[in-house]
All heavy atoms as an XYZ file, in Angstrom:
881
protein
N      -8.110     11.947      2.986
C      -6.827     11.622      3.524
C      -5.806     12.553      2.822
O      -5.761     12.711      1.695
C      -6.570     10.095      3.083
C      -5.356      9.562      3.601
S      -5.326      7.898      3.354
C      -3.662      7.419      4.059
N      -4.821     13.050      3.625
C      -3.876     13.896      3.208
C      -2.501     13.120      3.154
O      -2.221     12.311      4.005
C      -3.597     15.132      4.176
C      -4.710     16.105      4.146
C      -4.365     17.324      5.003
O      -3.177     17.758      5.067
O      -5.350     17.859      5.588
N      -1.919     13.269      1.965
C      -0.652     12.433      1.758
C       0.606     13.294      1.967
O       0.652     14.444      1.608
C      -0.713     11.912      0.351
C      -1.889     10.891      0.133
C      -2.945     11.277     -0.539
C      -1.904      9.652      0.825
C      -4.102     10.405     -0.773
C      -2.942      8.801      0.633
C      -4.004      9.145     -0.180
N       1.671     12.587      2.371
C       2.985     13.114      2.609
C       3.795     12.893      1.251
O       3.817     11.707      0.785
C       3.589     12.460      3.782
C       5.065     12.937      3.958
O       5.562     13.764      3.291
O       5.688     12.406      4.927
N       4.420     13.894      0.662
C       5.064     13.777     -0.570
C       6.320     13.011     -0.497
O       6.970     12.622     -1.382
C       5.301     15.138     -1.130
C       4.108     15.813     -1.610
O       3.189     15.189     -2.049
N       4.094     17.142     -1.611
N       6.785     12.834      0.846
C       8.005     12.122      1.059
C       7.907     10.575      1.245
O       8.995      9.943      1.485
C       8.660     12.659      2.252
C       9.058     14.109      2.064
O       9.488     14.568      1.046
N       8.830     14.939      3.102
N       6.714     10.016      1.018
C       6.565      8.633      1.304
C       5.574      8.151      0.232
O       4.564      8.794     -0.024
C       5.927      8.469      2.775
C       5.892      7.098      3.149
C       5.410      7.091      4.582
C       5.477      5.687      5.339
N       4.964      5.739      6.709
N       5.773      6.971     -0.372
C       4.854      6.543     -1.399
C       3.453      6.317     -0.831
O       3.183      5.975      0.297
C       5.423      5.076     -1.726
C       6.777      5.192     -1.390
C       6.924      6.031     -0.199
N       2.493      6.702     -1.679
C       1.036      6.729     -1.258
C       0.592      5.374     -0.888
O      -0.175      5.269      0.108
C       0.154      7.385     -2.416
C       0.464      8.903     -2.558
C      -1.276      7.153     -2.066
C      -0.181      9.588     -3.684
N       0.965      4.295     -1.592
C       0.508      3.081     -1.326
C       0.903      2.655      0.155
O       0.194      1.888      0.930
C       0.829      1.955     -2.276
C       2.242      1.483     -2.196
C       2.603      0.247     -1.558
C       3.275      2.078     -2.826
C       3.911     -0.224     -1.493
C       4.589      1.676     -2.752
C       4.929      0.451     -2.040
O       6.165     -0.025     -1.992
N       2.109      3.031      0.569
C       2.518      2.694      1.922
C       1.812      3.587      2.979
O       1.392      3.002      3.983
C       4.067      2.924      2.101
C       4.838      1.991      1.177
C       4.496      2.911      3.549
C       6.406      2.164      1.206
N       1.446      4.735      2.608
C       0.609      5.565      3.452
C      -0.734      4.943      3.698
O      -1.369      5.126      4.806
C       0.562      7.063      2.996
C       1.820      7.786      3.047
C       1.780      9.120      2.435
O       1.112     10.035      3.008
N       2.417      9.426      1.331
N      -1.338      4.417      2.626
C      -2.626      3.815      2.699
C      -2.559      2.621      3.637
O      -3.454      2.425      4.532
C      -3.160      3.585      1.321
C      -3.328      4.799      0.469
C      -4.386      2.708      1.391
C      -3.710      4.649     -1.014
N      -1.594      1.814      3.417
C      -1.306      0.672      4.254
C      -1.225      1.033      5.625
O      -1.767      0.441      6.626
C      -0.216     -0.213      3.794
N      -0.431      2.088      5.971
C      -0.107      2.519      7.288
C      -1.490      3.021      7.996
O      -1.773      2.850      9.153
C       0.847      3.669      7.291
C       2.254      3.168      7.084
O       2.452      1.956      7.039
O       3.079      4.109      6.801
N      -2.315      3.786      7.186
C      -3.660      4.138      7.660
C      -4.535      2.984      7.928
O      -5.316      3.121      8.994
C      -4.192      5.179      6.693
O      -4.790      4.507      5.657
N      -4.444      1.900      7.236
C      -5.283      0.750      7.663
C      -4.726      0.149      8.912
O      -5.556     -0.151      9.755
C      -5.181     -0.311      6.599
C      -5.885     -1.620      6.849
S      -7.573     -1.502      7.346
C      -8.316     -1.339      5.631
N      -3.481      0.108      9.080
C      -2.878     -0.422     10.331
C      -3.221      0.487     11.577
O      -3.664     -0.018     12.639
C      -1.420     -0.542     10.203
S      -0.769     -1.788      9.188
N      -3.236      1.806     11.384
C      -3.665      2.619     12.403
C      -5.183      2.524     12.717
O      -5.579      2.546     13.928
C      -3.391      4.191     11.990
C      -2.057      4.559     11.985
C      -1.769      5.908     11.400
O      -2.770      6.745     11.195
O      -0.603      6.162     10.993
N      -5.972      2.252     11.706
C      -7.392      1.934     11.949
C      -7.646      0.754     12.779
O      -8.423      0.668     13.668
C      -8.155      1.914     10.653
N      -6.813     -0.215     12.467
C      -6.999     -1.531     13.198
C      -6.462     -1.315     14.612
O      -7.196     -1.677     15.640
C      -6.039     -2.695     12.592
C      -6.039     -3.863     13.497
C      -6.583     -3.055     11.217
N      -5.476     -0.569     14.929
C      -4.995     -0.285     16.281
C      -5.959      0.459     17.006
O      -6.068      0.433     18.269
C      -3.546      0.297     16.229
C      -2.476     -0.544     15.765
C      -1.141      0.231     15.700
C      -2.264     -1.736     16.584
N      -6.659      1.434     16.227
C      -7.668      2.248     16.944
C      -8.919      1.565     17.194
O      -9.850      2.162     17.741
C      -7.980      3.489     15.999
N      -9.135      0.255     16.777
C     -10.295     -0.557     16.977
C     -11.406     -0.310     15.888
O     -12.491     -0.791     16.076
N     -11.029      0.314     14.790
C     -12.140      0.562     13.782
C     -12.536     -0.782     13.086
O     -13.643     -0.925     12.695
C     -11.519      1.501     12.732
C     -12.585      1.845     11.640
C     -12.124      2.954     10.685
C     -13.213      3.239      9.765
N     -12.874      4.249      8.730
N     -11.569     -1.745     12.987
C     -11.962     -3.028     12.430
C     -11.500     -4.096     13.406
O     -10.508     -4.059     14.023
C     -11.068     -3.159     11.086
C     -11.328     -2.208     10.006
C     -10.451     -1.165      9.755
C     -12.516     -2.256      9.359
C     -10.679     -0.285      8.894
C     -12.761     -1.369      8.349
C     -11.816     -0.360      8.053
O     -12.197      0.698      7.201
N     -12.324     -5.092     13.475
C     -12.209     -6.163     14.380
C     -11.529     -7.406     13.622
O     -11.680     -7.537     12.370
C     -13.510     -6.647     15.053
N     -10.904     -8.268     14.348
C     -10.299     -9.469     13.792
C     -11.385    -10.256     12.932
O     -12.524    -10.477     13.399
C      -9.759    -10.394     14.837
N     -11.038    -10.673     11.779
C     -11.899    -11.384     10.950
C     -12.932    -10.617     10.231
O     -13.801    -11.143      9.304
N     -13.002     -9.322     10.515
C     -13.987     -8.418      9.865
C     -13.597     -8.059      8.357
O     -12.447     -7.959      8.066
C     -14.127     -7.105     10.634
C     -15.163     -6.137     10.118
C     -15.257     -4.947     11.009
O     -14.684     -4.943     12.125
O     -15.932     -3.993     10.476
N     -14.528     -7.949      7.572
C     -14.402     -7.520      6.194
C     -14.044     -6.074      6.135
O     -14.660     -5.252      6.847
C     -15.724     -7.778      5.309
C     -15.546     -7.466      3.854
C     -16.829     -7.528      3.122
N     -16.668     -7.318      1.672
C     -16.719     -5.944      1.360
N     -16.907     -4.973      2.144
N     -16.605     -5.723      0.006
N     -12.964     -5.815      5.325
C     -12.560     -4.442      5.226
C     -13.105     -3.876      3.831
O     -13.575     -4.569      3.003
C     -11.073     -4.245      5.307
C     -10.312     -4.967      4.215
C     -10.556     -4.620      6.699
C      -8.873     -4.736      4.127
N     -13.126     -2.569      3.614
C     -13.551     -1.993      2.318
C     -12.867     -2.681      1.198
O     -11.693     -2.935      1.214
C     -13.298     -0.529      2.473
C     -13.280     -0.233      3.926
C     -12.694     -1.466      4.475
N     -13.549     -2.808      0.027
C     -12.981     -3.401     -1.112
C     -12.001     -2.325     -1.705
O     -12.067     -1.153     -1.281
C     -14.026     -3.685     -2.241
O     -14.521     -2.438     -2.716
N     -11.137     -2.678     -2.649
C     -10.178     -1.898     -3.163
C     -10.942     -0.658     -3.896
O     -10.586      0.504     -3.710
C      -9.450     -2.608     -4.328
C      -8.575     -1.678     -5.178
C      -8.426     -3.636     -3.678
N     -11.984     -0.931     -4.585
C     -12.766      0.139     -5.272
C     -13.437      1.046     -4.203
O     -13.414      2.327     -4.481
C     -13.741     -0.360     -6.215
C     -13.063     -1.070     -7.414
C     -14.110     -1.334     -8.524
N     -13.572     -2.150     -9.609
C     -12.767     -1.638    -10.563
N     -12.407     -0.363    -10.557
N     -12.187     -2.438    -11.504
N     -14.049      0.487     -3.253
C     -14.737      1.238     -2.213
C     -13.624      2.306     -1.633
O     -13.932      3.325     -1.324
C     -15.288      0.371     -1.097
C     -16.483     -0.350     -1.511
C     -16.830     -1.387     -0.531
O     -16.136     -1.840      0.341
O     -18.088     -1.858     -0.540
N     -12.448      1.713     -1.196
C     -11.538      2.551     -0.482
C     -10.925      3.615     -1.361
O     -10.752      4.840     -0.951
C     -10.419      1.744      0.211
C      -9.959      2.364      1.426
C     -10.257      3.615      1.962
C      -8.805      1.962      2.201
N      -9.586      3.928      3.035
C      -8.598      2.941      3.227
C      -7.959      0.892      2.122
C      -7.638      2.807      4.172
C      -7.000      0.809      3.077
C      -6.785      1.732      4.134
N     -10.577      3.214     -2.648
C      -9.947      4.066     -3.613
C     -10.996      5.362     -3.802
O     -10.578      6.434     -3.866
C      -9.591      3.514     -4.845
O     -10.650      2.993     -5.524
N     -12.273      4.995     -3.959
C     -13.242      6.067     -4.188
C     -13.372      6.969     -2.928
O     -13.421      8.227     -3.014
C     -14.609      5.517     -4.474
N     -13.201      6.362     -1.678
C     -13.483      7.279     -0.521
C     -12.300      8.088     -0.295
O     -12.356      9.203      0.317
C     -13.660      6.317      0.708
O     -12.469      5.667      1.020
N     -10.982      7.802     -0.698
C     -10.000      8.553     -0.521
C      -9.401      9.263     -1.769
O      -8.511     10.058     -1.698
C      -8.667      7.949      0.170
C      -8.238      6.696     -0.661
C      -9.206      7.371      1.541
C      -7.090      5.879     -0.176
N     -10.003      9.005     -2.892
C      -9.658      9.729     -4.181
C      -8.317      9.380     -4.784
O      -7.583     10.177     -5.275
N      -7.992      8.065     -4.735
C      -6.901      7.549     -5.467
C      -7.213      6.584     -6.444
O      -8.311      5.897     -6.389
C      -5.779      7.132     -4.430
C      -5.329      8.225     -3.526
C      -6.207      5.803     -3.668
N      -6.277      6.178     -7.266
C      -6.371      5.136     -8.265
C      -6.534      3.718     -7.517
O      -5.853      3.458     -6.577
C      -5.204      5.126     -9.224
C      -5.284      4.253    -10.442
O      -5.545      2.989    -10.216
N      -5.131      4.744    -11.541
N      -7.523      2.912     -7.972
C      -7.623      1.582     -7.425
C      -6.396      0.761     -7.364
O      -6.219     -0.058     -6.413
C      -8.764      0.965     -8.337
C      -9.534      2.044     -8.917
C      -8.522      3.161     -9.016
N      -5.531      0.955     -8.437
C      -4.271      0.247     -8.465
C      -3.290      0.531     -7.282
O      -2.611     -0.358     -6.722
C      -3.505      0.428     -9.745
C      -4.180     -0.087    -10.972
O      -4.945     -1.078    -10.816
N      -4.019      0.513    -12.090
N      -3.455      1.765     -6.745
C      -2.646      2.235     -5.608
C      -3.085      1.449     -4.346
O      -2.400      0.981     -3.526
C      -2.744      3.711     -5.424
O      -2.305      4.353     -6.660
C      -1.890      4.210     -4.262
N      -4.478      1.452     -4.167
C      -5.052      0.695     -3.079
C      -4.691     -0.904     -3.222
O      -4.339     -1.458     -2.188
C      -6.668      0.943     -2.995
C      -7.190      0.094     -1.855
C      -6.838      2.475     -2.644
N      -4.850     -1.311     -4.343
C      -4.539     -2.753     -4.657
C      -3.127     -3.084     -4.118
O      -2.832     -4.085     -3.585
C      -4.736     -3.110     -6.124
N      -2.214     -2.136     -4.535
C      -0.793     -2.271     -3.999
C      -0.678     -2.271     -2.516
O       0.129     -3.099     -1.936
C       0.086     -1.218     -4.705
C       1.405     -1.485     -4.724
C       2.213     -0.515     -5.549
N       3.576     -0.685     -5.463
C       4.491      0.159     -5.912
N       4.049      1.253     -6.536
N       5.795     -0.009     -5.798
N      -1.472     -1.447     -1.936
C      -1.495     -1.394     -0.419
C      -1.991     -2.605      0.175
O      -1.443     -3.174      1.146
C      -2.403     -0.270     -0.018
O      -1.976      1.021     -0.447
N      -2.976     -3.151     -0.482
C      -3.690     -4.453      0.007
C      -2.700     -5.586     -0.210
O      -2.516     -6.486      0.631
C      -4.889     -4.769     -0.682
C      -6.163     -3.988     -0.054
C      -6.018     -2.848      0.682
C      -7.397     -4.464     -0.232
C      -7.011     -2.177      1.237
C      -8.481     -3.745      0.345
C      -8.410     -2.757      1.054
O      -9.437     -2.027      1.627
N      -1.879     -5.576     -1.249
C      -0.918     -6.541     -1.511
C       0.202     -6.544     -0.380
O       0.564     -7.604      0.043
C      -0.236     -6.278     -2.812
C       0.826     -7.418     -3.307
C       1.397     -7.117     -4.629
O       0.573     -6.649     -5.597
O       2.547     -7.371     -4.825
N       0.624     -5.371     -0.074
C       1.558     -5.142      0.980
C       1.040     -5.749      2.394
O       1.711     -6.400      3.069
C       1.931     -3.740      1.228
C       2.900     -3.333      2.222
C       3.160     -1.848      2.217
N       4.019     -1.381      3.319
C       5.282     -1.368      3.309
N       5.957     -1.772      2.260
N       6.073     -0.964      4.334
N      -0.206     -5.382      2.635
C      -0.917     -5.913      3.912
C      -1.071     -7.469      3.905
O      -0.964     -8.038      4.878
C      -2.243     -5.178      4.148
C      -2.102     -3.643      4.451
C      -3.464     -3.018      4.381
C      -1.446     -3.452      5.829
N      -1.410     -7.948      2.747
C      -1.524     -9.467      2.616
C      -0.163    -10.014      2.776
O      -0.032    -11.058      3.483
C      -2.131     -9.704      1.178
O      -3.306     -9.119      1.033
C      -2.212    -11.263      0.983
N       0.879     -9.582      2.214
C       2.225    -10.079      2.417
C       2.700    -10.114      3.800
O       3.416    -10.972      4.284
C       3.261     -9.380      1.489
C       3.079     -9.463      0.055
O       2.368    -10.461     -0.391
O       3.628     -8.734     -0.692
N       2.186     -9.170      4.610
C       2.636     -9.052      6.039
C       1.670     -9.903      6.906
O       1.799    -10.022      8.076
C       2.561     -7.630      6.501
C       3.577     -6.884      5.932
C       3.576     -5.373      6.553
C       4.776     -4.603      6.029
N       4.898     -3.352      6.711
N       0.585    -10.591      6.200
C      -0.351    -11.383      6.929
C      -1.294    -10.643      7.769
O      -1.991    -11.147      8.721
N      -1.504     -9.331      7.494
C      -2.499     -8.610      8.218
C      -3.982     -8.613      7.649
O      -4.894     -8.679      8.366
C      -1.957     -7.091      8.199
C      -0.713     -6.911      8.924
C      -3.089     -6.066      8.765
C      -0.032     -5.627      8.828
N      -4.002     -8.815      6.411
C      -5.305     -9.046      5.730
C      -5.201    -10.340      4.842
O      -4.089    -10.773      4.512
C      -5.899     -7.880      4.942
C      -4.845     -7.550      3.703
C      -6.024     -6.539      5.802
C      -5.391     -6.429      2.876
N      -6.315    -10.850      4.426
C      -6.423    -11.938      3.525
C      -7.555    -11.786      2.486
O      -8.539    -11.132      2.930
C      -6.414    -13.269      4.219
C      -7.541    -13.577      4.986
C      -8.709    -14.319      4.623
C      -7.564    -13.103      6.393
C      -9.764    -14.500      5.415
C      -8.674    -13.347      7.229
C      -9.767    -14.082      6.685
N      -7.538    -12.501      1.433
C      -8.585    -12.348      0.497
C      -9.319    -13.537      0.353
O      -8.719    -14.669      0.223
C      -7.932    -11.995     -0.915
C      -8.915    -11.787     -1.931
O     -10.041    -11.555     -1.763
N      -8.418    -11.627     -3.201
N     -10.602    -13.476      0.494
C     -11.561    -14.629      0.300
C     -11.998    -14.376     -1.170
O     -12.866    -13.496     -1.335
C     -12.737    -14.590      1.230
C     -12.369    -15.104      2.653
C     -13.576    -15.206      3.484
C     -13.245    -15.650      4.869
N     -14.381    -15.772      5.717
N     -11.478    -15.012     -2.056
C     -11.796    -14.832     -3.485
C     -13.359    -14.813     -3.727
O     -14.066    -15.545     -3.347
C     -11.199    -16.102     -4.332
C     -11.228    -15.826     -5.732
C     -10.413    -16.880     -6.425
N     -10.428    -16.771     -7.917
C      -9.430    -16.040     -8.631
N      -8.467    -15.585     -7.848
N      -9.466    -15.975     -9.826
N     -13.684    -13.672     -4.394
C     -15.120    -13.418     -4.663
C     -15.937    -12.793     -3.619
O     -17.107    -12.393     -3.850
N     -15.327    -12.681     -2.477
C     -16.055    -12.121     -1.315
C     -15.397    -10.803     -0.806
O     -16.147     -9.854     -0.522
C     -16.130    -13.146     -0.108
C     -16.789    -14.463     -0.553
C     -16.818    -12.430      1.042
C     -16.733    -15.511      0.488
N     -14.082    -10.770     -0.819
C     -13.437     -9.508     -0.405
C     -12.246     -9.789      0.505
O     -11.879    -10.960      0.812
N     -11.842     -8.627      1.035
C     -10.596     -8.791      1.968
C     -11.052     -8.742      3.364
O     -12.104     -8.037      3.724
C      -9.685     -7.507      1.671
C      -8.852     -7.685      0.442
C      -9.238     -7.247     -0.842
C      -7.629     -8.333      0.472
C      -8.522     -7.420     -1.887
C      -6.852     -8.575     -0.681
C      -7.339     -8.082     -1.823
N     -10.329     -9.454      4.260
C     -10.701     -9.426      5.644
C      -9.428     -9.363      6.396
O      -8.316     -9.646      6.109
C     -11.298    -10.914      5.962
C     -12.718    -11.029      5.309
C     -12.828    -11.367      4.033
C     -13.809    -10.958      6.071
C     -14.044    -11.663      3.324
C     -15.128    -11.149      5.430
C     -15.228    -11.493      4.068
N      -9.705     -8.859      7.670
C      -8.626     -8.728      8.639
C      -8.335    -10.063      9.332
O      -9.061    -10.788      9.744
C      -9.164     -7.695      9.660
C      -8.093     -7.005     10.634
C      -7.098     -6.173      9.730
C      -8.682     -6.141     11.625
N      -7.038    -10.354      9.310
C      -6.561    -11.562     10.039
C      -6.837    -11.607     11.440
O      -6.854    -10.499     12.097
C      -5.091    -11.819      9.611
N      -6.966    -12.786     11.947
C      -7.331    -12.857     13.388
C      -6.217    -12.311     14.313
O      -6.500    -11.746     15.403
C      -7.552    -14.401     13.787
C      -8.797    -14.855     13.157
O      -9.775    -14.129     12.892
O      -9.029    -16.108     13.074
N      -4.950    -12.408     13.911
C      -3.933    -11.819     14.669
C      -3.216    -10.530     14.148
O      -2.191    -10.290     14.298
C      -2.802    -12.944     14.787
C      -2.172    -13.332     13.467
O      -2.668    -13.060     12.361
O      -1.090    -13.990     13.414
N      -4.100     -9.898     13.264
C      -3.673     -8.583     12.621
C      -3.104     -7.686     13.591
O      -2.078     -7.061     13.377
C      -4.768     -8.027     11.734
N      -3.810     -7.439     14.641
C      -3.458     -6.354     15.738
C      -2.099     -6.679     16.238
O      -1.156     -5.861     16.330
C      -4.529     -6.366     16.852
C      -4.171     -5.152     17.862
C      -5.330     -5.118     18.797
N      -5.071     -4.262     19.885
C      -5.117     -2.868     19.767
N      -5.411     -2.313     18.623
N      -4.855     -2.093     20.781
N      -1.772     -7.951     16.587
C      -0.638     -8.433     17.182
C       0.571     -8.234     16.181
O       1.673     -7.752     16.540
C      -0.626     -9.849     17.669
C      -1.482    -10.033     18.952
C      -2.977    -10.023     18.633
O      -3.429    -10.260     17.345
O      -3.834     -9.948     19.485
N       0.252     -8.692     14.942
C       1.279     -8.418     13.851
C       1.672     -6.992     13.704
O       2.874     -6.664     13.489
C       0.836     -8.968     12.582
C       0.732    -10.537     12.545
C       0.174    -11.004     11.184
N       0.067    -12.433     11.104
C       0.964    -13.183     10.480
N       1.956    -12.690      9.774
N       0.828    -14.522     10.406
N       0.650     -6.119     13.702
C       0.880     -4.632     13.554
C       1.774     -4.144     14.634
O       2.741     -3.356     14.424
C      -0.397     -3.897     13.362
C      -1.148     -4.265     12.058
C      -0.226     -2.419     13.453
C      -2.502     -3.858     11.922
N       1.380     -4.538     15.865
C       2.083     -4.069     17.052
C       3.541     -4.468     16.973
O       4.558     -3.641     17.212
C       1.393     -4.480     18.340
C       0.042     -3.712     18.536
C       2.313     -4.282     19.508
C      -0.802     -4.267     19.689
N       3.715     -5.764     16.664
C       5.135     -6.196     16.552
C       5.948     -5.501     15.502
O       7.175     -5.117     15.725
C       5.215     -7.754     16.284
C       4.827     -8.505     17.540
C       5.780     -8.188     18.752
O       6.996     -8.300     18.552
O       5.195     -8.106     19.849
N       5.307     -5.253     14.313
C       6.007     -4.517     13.276
C       6.285     -3.022     13.638
O       7.379     -2.526     13.474
C       5.170     -4.635     11.829
C       5.818     -3.757     10.858
C       6.964     -4.354     10.201
O       7.334     -5.568     10.465
O       7.657     -3.822      9.383
N       5.387     -2.432     14.293
C       5.545     -1.093     14.680
C       6.624     -0.968     15.807
O       7.403     -0.007     15.825
C       4.246     -0.495     15.142
C       3.200     -0.284     14.273
C       3.563      0.877     13.210
O       4.083      1.864     13.630
O       3.215      0.766     12.010
N       6.696     -1.895     16.685
C       7.703     -1.934     17.707
C       9.118     -2.055     17.102
O      10.002     -1.301     17.423
C       7.527     -2.963     18.712
C       6.462     -2.813     19.750
C       6.384     -4.000     20.689
C       5.219     -3.924     21.651
N       5.166     -5.039     22.553
N       9.236     -3.010     16.131
C      10.417     -3.248     15.484
C      10.908     -1.969     14.701
O      12.068     -1.546     14.862
C      10.309     -4.403     14.470
C      11.604     -4.737     13.751
C      11.431     -5.634     12.531
N      10.619     -4.941     11.521
C      11.183     -4.133     10.724
N      12.305     -3.590     10.843
N      10.462     -3.506      9.795
N       9.992     -1.289     13.988
C      10.317     -0.106     13.330
C      10.767      1.048     14.262
O      11.676      1.823     13.927
C       9.198      0.311     12.319
C       8.977     -0.658     11.152
S       7.597     -0.322     10.088
C       7.754      1.526      9.788
N      10.032      1.075     15.392
C      10.373      2.169     16.334
C      11.747      1.939     16.847
O      12.638      2.865     16.926
C       9.261      2.291     17.438
C       9.760      3.246     18.541
C       9.567      4.524     18.326
C      10.225      2.738     19.672
C       9.854      5.483     19.249
C      10.656      3.649     20.695
C      10.383      4.916     20.424
N      12.061      0.724     17.167
C      13.338      0.405     17.807
C      14.546      0.575     16.747
O      15.532      1.095     17.121
C      13.379     -0.993     18.420
C      12.517     -0.979     19.594
C      14.746     -1.455     18.825
C      12.188     -2.375     20.241
N      14.318      0.122     15.554
C      15.418      0.218     14.611
C      15.504      1.547     13.887
O      16.583      1.892     13.385
C      15.024     -0.920     13.511
C      15.335     -2.370     14.108
C      14.955     -3.412     12.991
O      14.660     -3.145     11.849
O      14.992     -4.529     13.357
N      14.300      2.190     13.690
C      14.454      3.378     12.874
C      14.237      4.789     13.601
O      14.931      5.799     13.317
C      13.371      3.338     11.803
C      13.615      2.249     10.823
C      12.425      1.812      9.899
O      11.620      2.811      9.607
O      12.433      0.864      9.164
N      13.346      4.751     14.514
C      13.026      6.010     15.198
C      13.809      6.232     16.473
O      14.263      7.303     16.777
C      11.532      6.082     15.526
C      10.534      6.108     14.301
C       9.184      6.071     14.543
O       8.714      6.700     15.572
O       8.470      5.376     13.860
N      13.913      5.261     17.268
C      14.550      5.387     18.566
C      16.025      5.774     18.455
O      16.475      6.697     19.290
C      14.499      4.025     19.385
C      14.991      4.135     20.815
C      14.196      5.179     21.676
C      14.803      2.724     21.560
N      16.837      5.312     17.480
C      18.141      5.762     17.463
C      18.313      7.280     17.163
O      19.117      7.954     17.837
C      18.747      5.077     16.153
C      17.911      3.718     16.248
C      16.593      4.161     16.620
N      17.335      7.842     16.405
C      17.386      9.294     16.101
C      16.998      9.988     17.401
O      17.555     11.127     17.761
C      16.396      9.715     15.011
N      16.014      9.581     18.223
C      15.603     10.245     19.378
C      16.731     10.186     20.399
O      17.063     11.217     21.122
C      14.329      9.526     20.028
C      14.083     10.025     21.413
C      13.109      9.716     19.045
N      17.423      9.081     20.545
C      18.531      8.940     21.464
C      19.731      9.801     21.076
O      20.317     10.476     21.895
C      19.052      7.450     21.679
C      18.071      6.517     22.258
C      18.519      5.020     22.160
C      17.676      6.945     23.658
N      20.013      9.919     19.771
C      21.046     10.857     19.289
C      20.738     12.306     19.731
O      21.569     13.052     20.139
C      21.207     10.607     17.843
C      22.406     11.528     17.282
C      22.652     11.237     15.808
C      23.748     12.101     15.345
N      24.096     11.871     13.909
N      19.441     12.630     19.458
C      19.040     14.042     19.748
C      19.135     14.291     21.208
O      19.537     15.422     21.596
C      17.716     14.237     19.130
C      17.127     15.619     19.346
C      17.639     16.544     18.279
C      17.056     17.822     18.227
N      17.338     18.635     17.112
N      18.687     13.310     21.971
C      18.720     13.509     23.523
C      20.230     13.680     23.956
O      20.519     14.476     24.788
C      18.073     12.290     24.145
N      21.063     12.937     23.297
C      22.491     13.006     23.744
C      23.110     14.405     23.276
O      23.743     15.024     24.105
C      23.240     11.932     23.011
C      24.805     11.929     23.350
C      25.576     10.908     22.589
O      25.019      9.961     21.957
O      26.761     10.921     22.667
N      22.705     14.889     22.173
C      23.254     16.167     21.697
C      22.738     17.266     22.595
O      23.387     18.305     22.816
C      22.742     16.413     20.287
C      23.460     15.557     19.197
C      22.770     15.795     17.752
C      24.988     16.000     19.122
N      21.505     17.074     23.136
C      20.849     18.156     23.940
C      21.206     17.993     25.405
O      20.753     18.805     26.301
C      19.335     18.123     23.708
C      18.851     18.488     22.303
C      17.331     18.304     22.253
C      19.226     19.898     21.951
N      21.884     16.998     25.707
C      22.261     16.648     27.081
C      21.074     16.207     27.986
O      21.074     16.391     29.240
N      20.110     15.545     27.342
C      18.982     14.990     28.014
C      19.339     13.630     28.485
O      19.652     12.816     27.606
C      17.693     15.018     27.160
C      16.577     14.382     27.829
C      17.420     16.405     26.738
N      19.223     13.412     29.900
C      19.672     12.081     30.263
C      18.428     11.157     30.379
O      17.302     11.615     30.268
C      20.423     12.114     31.520
C      19.609     12.709     32.762
O      18.366     12.562     32.751
N      20.252     13.479     33.605
N      18.620      9.885     30.653
C      17.569      8.854     30.717
C      16.445      9.301     31.807
O      15.322      9.079     31.579
C      18.112      7.518     30.933
C      17.371      6.430     30.494
C      16.917      6.476     29.106
C      18.189      5.121     30.669
N      16.948      9.769     32.957
C      16.055     10.128     33.959
C      15.154     11.186     33.569
O      13.856     11.104     33.844
C      16.784     10.703     35.208
C      17.572      9.591     35.974
C      18.120     10.187     37.144
C      18.984      9.070     37.995
N      19.601      9.662     39.142
N      15.520     12.201     32.803
C      14.573     13.193     32.195
C      13.553     12.610     31.355
O      12.460     12.963     31.233
C      15.351     14.341     31.567
C      14.458     15.383     30.835
C      16.321     15.087     32.578
N      14.096     11.628     30.461
C      13.047     10.998     29.501
C      12.050     10.216     30.197
O      10.952     10.198     29.711
C      13.895     10.203     28.517
C      14.798     10.885     27.487
C      15.695      9.872     26.748
C      14.000     11.799     26.582
N      12.463      9.607     31.260
C      11.466      8.676     32.007
C      10.540      9.607     32.822
O       9.466      9.518     32.800
C      12.159      7.637     32.813
C      12.924      6.761     31.891
C      11.220      6.928     33.610
C      13.881      5.749     32.720
């Protein structure tokens, strides 16, 4: 996994898990790699992955079955889609619209 220096690694790891879910790599209710498994596979400190898992748990995307491991929530895909839509509308779309306006690109061209 290649990391972007402009974004915290734990957030990038959480984002990559969300992308994997959206791509169908993990199914609802399925066990995901343990903190140690994933940290070893991507070459980061287990604490960094643990922080990513904490973020995903807080968002309701994964949950921990004590002593068994982490699992994908049944509605994880829907939660991720809703969060991604919100972020796109609030953070990315305004920049795209501003750039389109500066370039004289109208809505018809975009569609």
